[in-house]
C-alpha positions as CSV (number, residue, x, y, z in Angstrom):
1,M,25.6,-4.4,7.8
2,T,28.5,-2.8,9.6
3,G,30.9,-0.1,8.7
4,T,30.5,3.3,7.1
5,R,27.6,3.6,4.8
6,S,27.8,5.6,1.6
7,E,25.5,8.5,1.0
8,G,23.8,6.3,-1.6
9,E,23.1,3.6,0.9
10,R,21.8,6.1,3.5
11,T,19.4,7.5,0.9
12,R,18.4,4.1,-0.3
13,R,17.6,3.1,3.3
14,A,15.7,6.3,4.0
15,I,13.5,5.8,0.9
16,L,13.0,2.0,0.8
17,G,13.5,1.2,4.5
18,D,16.1,-0.9,6.3
19,A,14.2,-4.1,6.0
20,H,14.1,-3.9,2.2
21,V,17.7,-2.9,1.8
22,D,18.9,-5.5,4.4
23,A,17.0,-8.2,2.4
24,A,18.5,-7.0,-0.9
25,I,22.0,-7.1,0.6
26,A,21.3,-10.6,2.1
27,R,20.3,-11.9,-1.4
28,T,23.4,-10.4,-3.1
29,T,25.7,-12.9,-4.7
30,E,29.1,-12.5,-6.4
31,F,27.1,-12.4,-9.7
32,D,24.9,-9.4,-8.8
33,A,27.2,-7.5,-6.4
34,P,28.4,-5.2,-9.1
35,F,24.8,-4.4,-10.0
36,Q,24.0,-3.6,-6.4
37,D,27.0,-1.3,-6.3
38,L,25.9,0.3,-9.5
39,I,22.4,1.1,-8.4
40,T,23.5,2.3,-5.0
41,A,26.0,4.7,-6.5
42,S,24.1,5.8,-9.6
43,A,20.4,5.9,-8.5
44,W,20.6,6.4,-4.8
45,E,23.8,8.6,-4.5
46,R,24.0,10.4,-7.8
47,V,20.3,11.0,-8.4
48,W,18.1,10.5,-5.3
49,S,20.7,12.3,-3.0
50,R,20.7,15.5,-5.1
51,P,19.3,18.5,-3.3
52,D,17.4,20.0,-6.3
53,W,14.2,18.0,-5.8
54,S,12.6,16.7,-2.6
55,H,12.2,12.9,-2.1
56,R,8.5,13.5,-2.6
57,E,9.1,15.0,-6.0
58,R,11.5,12.3,-7.0
59,S,9.0,9.7,-5.8
60,M,6.2,11.1,-8.0
61,V,8.5,11.2,-11.1
62,T,9.8,7.7,-10.4
63,I,6.3,6.3,-10.1
64,A,5.2,7.9,-13.3
65,L,8.3,6.6,-15.2
66,L,8.0,3.1,-13.8
67,A,4.3,3.0,-14.7
68,A,4.9,4.3,-18.2
69,L,7.6,1.7,-18.8
70,G,5.5,-1.1,-17.4
71,H,8.0,-2.0,-14.6
72,E,5.4,-3.5,-12.3
73,E,7.5,-4.8,-9.4
74,E,9.6,-1.7,-9.2
75,L,6.3,0.4,-9.3
76,A,4.9,-1.5,-6.3
77,M,8.2,-1.0,-4.5
78,H,8.2,2.7,-5.1
79,I,4.5,3.0,-4.1
80,R,5.4,1.3,-0.8
81,A,8.3,3.8,-0.5
82,T,5.9,6.7,-0.4
83,A,5.5,5.9,3.3
84,N,9.0,7.4,3.6
85,T,9.0,10.0,0.8
86,G,6.0,12.0,1.8
87,A,4.2,11.4,-1.5
88,S,0.5,11.0,-0.9
89,E,-2.2,8.9,-2.5
90,S,-3.3,12.0,-4.3
91,D,0.3,12.5,-5.6
92,I,0.3,8.9,-6.9
93,R,-3.1,9.4,-8.6
94,E,-1.9,12.7,-10.3
95,A,1.3,11.0,-11.5
96,L,-0.7,8.2,-13.0
97,L,-3.1,10.6,-14.7
98,H,-0.1,12.1,-16.4
99,V,0.9,8.5,-17.4
100,A,-2.5,8.0,-19.0
101,V,-2.2,11.2,-21.1
102,Y,1.5,11.0,-22.0
103,A,2.3,7.3,-22.0
104,G,-1.1,5.7,-22.7
105,V,-4.2,4.5,-21.0
106,P,-3.2,0.8,-20.9
107,A,0.0,1.6,-19.0
108,A,-1.9,3.8,-16.5
109,N,-4.7,1.2,-16.2
110,T,-2.2,-1.4,-15.1
111,A,-0.4,1.0,-12.8
112,I,-3.7,2.1,-11.2
113,R,-4.5,-1.6,-10.4
114,I,-1.0,-2.0,-8.9
115,A,-1.3,1.2,-6.9
116,K,-4.7,0.3,-5.5
117,Q,-3.5,-3.2,-4.5
118,T,-0.3,-1.9,-3.0
119,L,-2.0,1.0,-1.1
120,S,-4.6,-1.5,0.2
121,E,-1.8,-3.8,1.5
122,M,0.0,-0.9,3.1
123,K,-3.2,0.2,4.9
124,A,-3.9,-3.4,6.1
125,A,-0.3,-3.7,7.4
126,K,-0.5,-0.5,9.5
127,P,-2.4,-1.8,12.5
128,E,0.2,-4.7,12.8
129,A,3.0,-2.2,12.9
130,Q,1.3,-0.3,15.7
131,S,0.7,-3.3,17.9
């Protein structure tokens, strides 16, 4: 993508990575372009770019909310994003323990399964990236 990037797009790229954002942009059609604009402006510029919380803190809260609401694909995406946010495996575990107490054990059980699988995939992919 060429041209000036908005603060929202810069933040989105910093958290999710260029490859993820480039793929999302490449898949954008006339139908979902307004949605892409909405999430870039609202989530990434107006929330994630705020200075009051670190990206690590936002990451933990986002993981807990996605887990509590059962948004499995987005949860896996945000667990992968911890490679960029600074949230650790221990941070993820603590967030999911909160989910168990405040949103229910079934939601946390599913989220823990997703977290274990995603973290395992991330570890497996690390040697490839270093080659």
